[in-house]
DSSP file (Angstrom, degrees, kcal/mol; ACC not computed):
  #  RESIDUE AA STRUCTURE BP1 BP2  ACC     N-H-->O    O-->H-N    N-H-->O    O-->H-N    TCO  KAPPA ALPHA  PHI   PSI    X-CA   Y-CA   Z-CA
    1    1 A X              0   0    0      0, 0.0     2,-0.4     0, 0.0    26,-0.1   0.000 360.0 360.0 360.0 121.3  108.7  107.9   64.6
    2    2 A X        +     0   0    0     24,-0.1     2,-0.3    22,-0.1    24,-0.2  -0.649 360.0 165.4 -81.2 130.7  108.6  106.7   68.2
    3    3 A X  E     -A   25   0A   0     22,-2.5    22,-2.2    -2,-0.4     2,-0.4  -0.994  26.9-165.9-151.1 139.4  107.0  109.2   70.6
    4    4 A X  E     -A   24   0A   0     98,-0.4   100,-0.5    -2,-0.3     2,-0.5  -0.997  12.7-169.4-122.3 129.9  105.6  109.4   74.1
    5    5 A X  E     -A   23   0A   0     18,-2.1    18,-2.5    -2,-0.4     2,-0.2  -0.966   5.1-158.8-126.3 117.1  103.5  112.4   75.1
    6    6 A X  E     +A   22   0A   0     -2,-0.5     2,-0.3    16,-0.2    16,-0.2  -0.589  16.3 167.0 -90.3 154.0  102.6  113.0   78.7
    7    7 A X  E     +A   21   0A   0     14,-2.2    14,-2.5    -2,-0.2    99,-0.1  -0.968  40.7  68.6-154.0 166.4   99.7  115.1   79.9
    8    8 A X        +     0   0    0      1,-0.3    11,-0.3    -2,-0.3    14,-0.1   0.287  56.4 140.3 106.5  -9.7   97.7  115.8   83.0
    9    9 A X        +     0   0    0     12,-0.1    -1,-0.3    84,-0.1     2,-0.3  -0.332  22.9 141.6 -66.2 150.5  100.2  117.6   85.2
   10   10 A X        -     0   0    0     96,-0.1    99,-2.4    97,-0.1     2,-0.5  -0.968  54.8 -77.8-169.3 176.4   98.9  120.6   87.2
   11   11 A X  E     +d  109   0B   0     -2,-0.3     2,-0.3    97,-0.2    99,-0.2  -0.847  53.5 171.5 -91.3 128.8   99.0  122.5   90.4
   12   12 A X  E     -d  110   0B   0     97,-2.9    99,-2.1    -2,-0.5     2,-0.1  -0.981  31.9-112.0-140.6 150.2   97.0  120.7   93.1
   13   13 A X    >   -     0   0    0     -2,-0.3     3,-2.2    97,-0.2    72,-0.2  -0.433  50.4 -82.1 -77.3 154.3   96.5  121.2   96.8
   14   14 A X  T 3  S+     0   0    0      1,-0.3    72,-0.2    -2,-0.1    -1,-0.1  -0.297 120.3  28.4 -54.2 138.4   97.9  118.6   99.3
   15   15 A X  T 3  S+     0   0    0     70,-3.3    69,-0.6     1,-0.3    -1,-0.3   0.300  99.7 119.0  89.5  -9.1   95.5  115.7   99.6
   16   16 A X    <   -     0   0    0     -3,-2.2    69,-2.3    69,-0.2     2,-0.3  -0.106  55.7-124.1 -83.1-176.9   94.2  116.2   96.1
   17   17 A X        +     0   0    0     66,-0.2     2,-0.3    67,-0.2    66,-0.2  -0.927  21.1 178.7-131.4 152.2   94.3  113.9   93.1
   18   18 A X  E     - B   0  82A   0     64,-2.2    64,-3.3    -2,-0.3     2,-0.5  -0.981  17.1-146.4-144.7 153.4   95.6  114.0   89.5
   19   19 A X  E     - B   0  81A   0     -2,-0.3     2,-0.3   -11,-0.3    62,-0.2  -0.978  14.7-159.3-122.9 120.1   95.6  111.5   86.7
   20   20 A X  E     - B   0  80A   0     60,-2.7    60,-2.2    -2,-0.5     2,-0.3  -0.722   6.2-161.4 -93.5 145.8   98.6  111.6   84.3
   21   21 A X  E     -AB   7  79A   0    -14,-2.5   -14,-2.2    -2,-0.3     2,-0.4  -0.941   8.4-166.5-124.9 149.4   98.3  110.1   80.8
   22   22 A X  E     -AB   6  78A   0     56,-1.6    56,-2.1    -2,-0.3     2,-0.5  -0.948   8.2-160.8-137.2 115.4  101.0  109.0   78.4
   23   23 A X  E     -AB   5  77A   0    -18,-2.5   -18,-2.1    -2,-0.4     2,-0.3  -0.846   9.9-156.0-101.3 128.1  100.1  108.3   74.8
   24   24 A X  E     +A    4   0A   0     52,-2.8     2,-0.3    -2,-0.5   -20,-0.2  -0.763  14.1 175.1-105.2 146.9  102.5  106.3   72.7
   25   25 A X  E     +A    3   0A   0    -22,-2.2   -22,-2.5    -2,-0.3     3,-0.1  -0.987  60.0  33.5-143.9 152.9  103.0  106.1   69.0
   26   26 A X  S    S+     0   0    0     -2,-0.3     2,-0.3     1,-0.3   -24,-0.1   0.530 100.0  84.9  83.1   5.4  105.5  104.4   66.7
   27   27 A X  S    S-     0   0    0    -24,-0.1     2,-1.7   -26,-0.1    -1,-0.3  -0.934  89.3-107.7-133.1 159.1  105.8  101.3   68.9
   28   28 A X    >   -     0   0    0     -2,-0.3     3,-2.3     1,-0.2     4,-0.4  -0.682  43.9-167.0 -83.0  87.0  103.9   98.0   69.4
   29   29 A X  G >  S+     0   0    0     -2,-1.7     3,-1.9     1,-0.3    -1,-0.2   0.797  74.7  61.2 -52.6 -41.9  102.6   99.3   72.7
   30   30 A X  G 3  S+     0   0    0      1,-0.3    -1,-0.3    43,-0.2    43,-0.1   0.679 101.4  55.3 -65.9 -15.7  101.2   96.1   74.0
   31   31 A X  G <  S+     0   0    0     -3,-2.3     2,-0.4     2,-0.1    -1,-0.3   0.560  94.7  87.5 -90.0  -9.0  104.7   94.5   73.9
   32   32 A X  S <  S-     0   0    0     -3,-1.9     2,-0.4    -4,-0.4    -5,-0.0  -0.719  72.0-132.2-101.0 139.1  106.4   97.1   76.0
   33   33 A X        -     0   0    0     -2,-0.4    65,-2.9    19,-0.1     2,-0.3  -0.702  33.6-155.4 -73.1 137.3  106.8   97.5   79.8
   34   34 A X  E     +EF  51  97C   0     17,-2.7    17,-2.9    -2,-0.4     2,-0.3  -0.863  15.1 177.2-119.3 152.6  105.8  101.0   80.6
   35   35 A X  E     -EF  50  96C   0     61,-2.3    61,-2.2    -2,-0.3     2,-0.4  -0.975  24.7-136.5-151.2 164.0  106.8  103.2   83.5
   36   36 A X  E     +EF  49  95C   0     13,-3.0    12,-2.8    -2,-0.3    13,-1.8  -0.990  22.6 176.1-122.0 133.0  106.7  106.5   85.3
   37   37 A X  E     -EF  47  94C   0     57,-2.7    57,-2.9    -2,-0.4     2,-0.3  -0.832  11.8-153.4-122.6 166.5  109.7  108.3   86.8
   38   38 A X  E     -EF  46  93C   0      8,-2.5     8,-3.1    -2,-0.3     2,-0.4  -0.990   6.1-160.4-142.6 153.7  109.9  111.7   88.4
   39   39 A X  E     -EF  45  92C   0     53,-2.2    53,-2.3    -2,-0.3     2,-0.2  -0.954   6.4-161.6-138.5 116.3  112.6  114.3   89.0
   40   40 A X    >   -     0   0    0      4,-0.5     3,-2.3    -2,-0.4    51,-0.1  -0.570  46.7 -74.5 -88.5 158.2  112.4  117.0   91.6
   41   41 A X  T 3  S+     0   0    0      1,-0.3    -1,-0.1    -2,-0.2     3,-0.1  -0.288 118.8   5.4 -55.8 129.4  114.6  120.1   91.3
   42   42 A X  T 3  S+     0   0    0      1,-0.3    -1,-0.3    -3,-0.1     2,-0.3   0.534 114.1 100.1  76.3   6.8  118.2  119.3   92.2
   43   43 A X  S <  S-     0   0    0     -3,-2.3    -1,-0.3     1,-0.1     2,-0.1  -0.769  75.6 -97.8-121.7 167.0  117.5  115.6   92.6
   44   44 A X        -     0   0    0     -2,-0.3    -4,-0.5    -3,-0.1     2,-0.5  -0.349  45.7 -94.3 -77.2 161.6  118.0  112.5   90.5
   45   45 A X  E     -E   39   0C   0     -6,-0.2     2,-0.3    -2,-0.1    -6,-0.2  -0.677  51.1-165.0 -77.3 125.1  115.2  110.9   88.3
   46   46 A X  E     -E   38   0C   0     -8,-3.1    -8,-2.5    -2,-0.5     2,-0.1  -0.832  22.6-103.0-118.1 150.5  113.6  108.2   90.4
   47   47 A X  E     +E   37   0C   0     -2,-0.3   -10,-0.3   -10,-0.2     3,-0.1  -0.440  34.4 171.4 -65.8 138.7  111.3  105.4   89.7
   48   48 A X  E     -     0   0C   0    -12,-2.8    12,-2.5     1,-0.4     2,-0.3   0.714  61.7 -26.1-108.9 -55.2  107.6  105.9   90.5
   49   49 A X  E     -EG  36  59C   0    -13,-1.8   -13,-3.0    10,-0.2    -1,-0.4  -0.990  50.7-160.7-161.3 152.0  105.8  102.9   89.0
   50   50 A X  E     -EG  35  58C   0      8,-2.3     8,-1.9    -2,-0.3     2,-0.4  -0.959   1.3-164.2-135.1 156.5  106.0  100.3   86.3
   51   51 A X  E     -EG  34  57C   0    -17,-2.9   -17,-2.7    -2,-0.3     6,-0.2  -0.979  16.6-140.7-140.8 128.3  103.6   98.0   84.5
   52   52 A X    >   -     0   0    0      4,-2.6     3,-1.4    -2,-0.4   -20,-0.1  -0.209  34.5 -98.6 -80.0 175.0  104.7   95.0   82.4
   53   53 A X  T 3  S+     0   0    0      1,-0.3   -21,-0.1   -22,-0.2    -1,-0.1   0.753 127.3  53.2 -64.1 -22.8  103.1   93.9   79.2
   54   54 A X  T 3  S-     0   0    0      2,-0.1    -1,-0.3   -23,-0.1   -21,-0.0   0.473 123.5-104.9 -90.5  -3.1  101.2   91.3   81.3
   55   55 A X    <   +     0   0    0     -3,-1.4     2,-0.3     1,-0.3    -2,-0.1   0.531  68.1 148.8  93.8   6.4   99.9   94.0   83.6
   56   56 A X        -     0   0    0      1,-0.0    -4,-2.6    -5,-0.0    -1,-0.3  -0.572  32.1-153.2 -74.4 137.8  102.2   93.3   86.6
   57   57 A X  E     -G   51   0C   0     -2,-0.3     2,-0.3    -6,-0.2    -6,-0.2  -0.778  17.5-172.5-117.7 156.8  102.8   96.4   88.6
   58   58 A X  E     -G   50   0C   0     -8,-1.9    -8,-2.3    -2,-0.3     2,-0.3  -0.992   9.5-166.8-145.7 141.4  105.6   97.7   90.8
   59   59 A X  E     -G   49   0C   0     -2,-0.3   -10,-0.2   -10,-0.2     2,-0.1  -0.949  27.0-110.0-132.5 148.6  105.7  100.9   92.9
   60   60 A X    >>  -     0   0    0    -12,-2.5     3,-1.8    -2,-0.3     4,-1.0  -0.490  37.5-117.8 -65.8 146.5  108.2  102.9   94.8
   61   61 A X  T 34 S+     0   0    0      1,-0.3     3,-0.5     2,-0.2    -1,-0.1   0.843 111.7  63.5 -56.8 -33.5  107.7  102.6   98.5
   62   62 A X  T 34 S+     0   0    0      1,-0.2    -1,-0.3     3,-0.0   -14,-0.0   0.668 112.1  33.7 -69.0 -16.2  106.9  106.3   98.8
   63   63 A X  T X> S+     0   0    0     -3,-1.8     4,-2.3   -15,-0.2     3,-2.3   0.454  82.5 128.1-118.5  -3.2  103.8  106.1   96.6
   64   64 A X  T 3< S+     0   0    0     -4,-1.0     4,-0.1    -3,-0.5    -3,-0.0  -0.299  80.9  15.3 -58.3 134.7  102.5  102.6   97.5
   65   65 A X  T 34 S+     0   0    0      2,-0.4    -1,-0.3     1,-0.1     3,-0.1   0.285 126.0  59.6  85.2 -11.3   98.8  102.8   98.4
   66   66 A X  T <4 S+     0   0    0     -3,-2.3    17,-1.9     1,-0.2     2,-0.3   0.702  98.0  51.8-115.6 -35.6   98.4  106.3   96.9
   67   67 A X  E  <  -C   82   0A   0     -4,-2.3    -2,-0.4    15,-0.2     2,-0.4  -0.794  59.2-166.4-108.4 147.8   99.4  105.9   93.2
   68   68 A X  E     -C   81   0A   0     13,-2.4    13,-3.1    -2,-0.3     2,-0.4  -0.988   5.2-157.7-134.8 125.8   98.0  103.4   90.7
   69   69 A X  E     +C   80   0A   0     -2,-0.4     2,-0.3    11,-0.2    11,-0.2  -0.826  22.3 162.4 -99.5 140.8   99.5  102.7   87.3
   70   70 A X  E     -C   79   0A   0      9,-1.6     9,-3.0    -2,-0.4     2,-0.3  -0.950  20.8-146.2-149.4 167.3   97.4  101.2   84.5
   71   71 A X  E     -C   78   0A   0     -2,-0.3     2,-0.5     7,-0.2     7,-0.2  -0.988  10.1-156.0-141.7 149.8   97.4  100.7   80.8
   72   72 A X  E >>> -C   77   0A   0      5,-3.0     5,-1.8    -2,-0.3     4,-0.9  -0.907  10.3-174.0-123.1  98.8   95.0  100.6   77.9
   73   73 A X  T 345S+     0   0    0     -2,-0.5   -43,-0.2     1,-0.3    -1,-0.1   0.752  82.7  60.8 -69.1 -23.0   96.6   98.7   75.1
   74   74 A X  T 345S+     0   0    0      1,-0.2    -1,-0.3    -3,-0.1   -45,-0.0   0.807 116.2  32.3 -71.1 -28.6   93.7   99.5   72.7
   75   75 A X  T <45S-     0   0    0     -3,-0.8    -2,-0.2     2,-0.2    -1,-0.2   0.431 104.8-123.6-107.3  -1.6   94.4  103.2   73.0
   76   76 A X  T  <5 +     0   0    0     -4,-0.9   -52,-2.8     1,-0.2     2,-0.4   0.905  66.8 134.4  59.0  43.1   98.2  103.0   73.5
   77   77 A X  E   < -BC  23  72A   0     -5,-1.8    -5,-3.0   -54,-0.2     2,-0.4  -0.969  42.0-163.6-127.6 138.6   98.0  104.9   76.8
   78   78 A X  E     -BC  22  71A   0    -56,-2.1   -56,-1.6    -2,-0.4     2,-0.3  -0.973  18.0-158.0-115.9 138.5   99.5  104.4   80.2
   79   79 A X  E     -BC  21  70A   0     -9,-3.0    -9,-1.6    -2,-0.4     2,-0.4  -0.771  15.6-159.5-114.4 155.9   98.0  106.2   83.2
   80   80 A X  E     -BC  20  69A   0    -60,-2.2   -60,-2.7    -2,-0.3     2,-0.6  -0.893  10.9-162.4-133.4 106.5   99.2  107.2   86.6
   81   81 A X  E     -BC  19  68A   0    -13,-3.1   -13,-2.4    -2,-0.4     2,-0.5  -0.790  10.5-166.8 -87.1 122.4   96.4  107.9   89.1
   82   82 A X  E     +BC  18  67A   0    -64,-3.3   -64,-2.2    -2,-0.6     2,-0.3  -0.949  10.3 173.6-118.9 117.4   97.8  109.9   92.0
   83   83 A X        +     0   0    0    -17,-1.9   -66,-0.2    -2,-0.5   -67,-0.2  -0.757  59.7  24.1-116.9 164.0   95.7  110.3   95.2
   84   84 A X  S    S-     0   0    0    -69,-0.6    -1,-0.2    -2,-0.3   -67,-0.2   0.903  84.6-159.6  49.7  48.4   96.5  111.8   98.6
   85   85 A X        -     0   0    0    -69,-2.3   -70,-3.3    -3,-0.2     2,-0.3  -0.262   8.2-159.6 -66.0 145.2   99.2  114.0   97.0
   86   86 A X    >   -     0   0    0    -72,-0.2     3,-2.3    -3,-0.1     4,-0.2  -0.835  32.3-109.5-120.4 157.0  101.9  115.5   99.2
   87   87 A X  G >  S+     0   0    0     -2,-0.3     3,-1.8     1,-0.3    23,-0.4   0.849 117.5  63.5 -54.7 -33.4  104.2  118.4   98.6
   88   88 A X  G 3  S+     0   0    0      1,-0.3    -1,-0.3   -48,-0.0   -48,-0.0   0.560  88.4  69.6 -71.9  -5.6  107.1  116.0   98.3
   89   89 A X  G <  S+     0   0    0     -3,-2.3    -1,-0.3    21,-0.1     2,-0.2   0.520  70.7 120.8 -83.5  -5.9  105.4  114.5   95.2
   90   90 A X    <   +     0   0    0     -3,-1.8     2,-0.3    -4,-0.2    19,-0.2  -0.417  40.9 105.8 -61.8 124.2  106.2  117.8   93.4
   91   91 A X  E    S- H   0 108C   0     17,-2.0    17,-2.7    -2,-0.2     2,-0.6  -0.969  76.1 -80.0-178.3 170.3  108.3  116.9   90.4
   92   92 A X  E     -FH  39 107C   0    -53,-2.3   -53,-2.2    -2,-0.3     2,-0.5  -0.867  47.8-145.4 -88.6 127.9  108.4  116.6   86.6
   93   93 A X  E     -FH  38 106C   0     13,-3.0    13,-1.8    -2,-0.6     2,-0.4  -0.842  14.2-164.4-102.7 129.5  106.9  113.2   85.8
   94   94 A X  E     -F   37   0C   0    -57,-2.9   -57,-2.7    -2,-0.5     2,-0.3  -0.918   8.9-147.9-117.4 136.9  108.3  111.3   82.8
   95   95 A X  E     -F   36   0C   0     -2,-0.4     8,-2.2   -59,-0.2     2,-0.3  -0.742  21.1-175.7 -94.6 148.2  106.8  108.3   81.0
   96   96 A X  E     -FI  35 102C   0    -61,-2.2   -61,-2.3    -2,-0.3     2,-0.6  -0.994  24.5-141.3-145.5 155.4  109.0  105.7   79.5
   97   97 A X  E >> S-FI  34 101C   0      4,-2.1     3,-2.6    -2,-0.3     4,-1.5  -0.961  89.2 -27.5-115.0 113.2  108.8  102.5   77.3
   98   98 A X  T 34 S-     0   0    0    -65,-2.9   -64,-0.1    -2,-0.6    -1,-0.1   0.746 107.7 -77.5  54.6  25.1  111.2   99.8   78.4
   99   99 A X  T 34 S+     0   0    0      2,-0.2    -1,-0.3   -66,-0.2     3,-0.1   0.678 125.3  93.5  58.3  17.8  113.5  102.6   79.8
  100  100 A X  T <4 S+     0   0    0     -3,-2.6     2,-0.4     1,-0.3    -2,-0.2   0.742  80.2  40.8-107.8 -33.3  114.4  103.1   76.1
  101  101 A X  E  < S-I   97   0C   0     -4,-1.5    -4,-2.1   -98,-0.0     2,-0.3  -0.962  70.2-168.4-121.4 135.4  112.0  105.8   75.0
  102  102 A X  E     -I   96   0C   0     -2,-0.4   -98,-0.4    -6,-0.2    -6,-0.2  -0.923  14.2-133.3-126.9 147.5  111.1  108.8   77.2
  103  103 A X        -     0   0    0     -8,-2.2   -98,-0.2    -2,-0.3     3,-0.1  -0.242  33.6-104.2 -84.2-176.9  108.5  111.5   77.0
  104  104 A X        -     0   0    0   -100,-0.5   -99,-0.1     1,-0.2   -10,-0.1   0.602  62.8-116.3 -87.6 -13.0  109.2  115.2   77.5
  105  105 A X        -     0   0    0    -10,-0.1     2,-0.4     1,-0.0   -11,-0.2   0.064  15.5-123.8  96.7 154.0  107.7  115.3   81.0
  106  106 A X  E     -H   93   0C   0    -13,-1.8   -13,-3.0   -99,-0.1     2,-0.4  -0.999  25.7-119.9-137.6 136.6  104.7  116.9   82.7
  107  107 A X  E     -H   92   0C   0     -2,-0.4     2,-0.5   -15,-0.2   -15,-0.2  -0.595  23.7-172.5 -84.0 129.6  105.0  119.1   85.8
  108  108 A X  E     -H   91   0C   0    -17,-2.7   -17,-2.0    -2,-0.4     2,-0.5  -0.989   4.9-176.5-117.7 124.2  103.1  118.2   89.0
  109  109 A X  E     -d   11   0B   0    -99,-2.4   -97,-2.9    -2,-0.5     2,-0.6  -0.984   8.7-166.7-124.3 123.9  103.1  120.8   91.8
  110  110 A X  E     +d   12   0B   0     -2,-0.5     2,-0.3   -23,-0.4   -97,-0.2  -0.925  34.8 129.7-112.1 109.3  101.5  120.0   95.1
  111  111 A X              0   0    0    -99,-2.1    -2,-0.1    -2,-0.6   -25,-0.0  -0.993 360.0 360.0-159.1 148.3  101.1  123.2   97.1
  112  112 A X              0   0    0     -2,-0.3   -99,-0.1   -99,-0.2    -1,-0.1   0.417 360.0 360.0 -93.3 360.0   98.6  125.1   99.1
């Protein structure tokens, strides 16, 4: 059974940090490109960051310099380190594997 489970979402003040985790099962994790997308209320789901099986990364312009995606192939986990958070980062964050398998999402709220 293929499954992605996100964790780490929370309420945080502007300027704060969070680290999201996504644990994969049922796939040969090291072969998959992994990514994070987010969806704010009333908006489309947008790309945040991706990391290939070789470790190459790509970021949305809105998060460059603030967010870092990384992966641990030994643990089947992909991370999203989010620093200098802004209210506009508030969204449900979804993990995906090759845009084929999606997690259930984790809520990130940035508010004072």
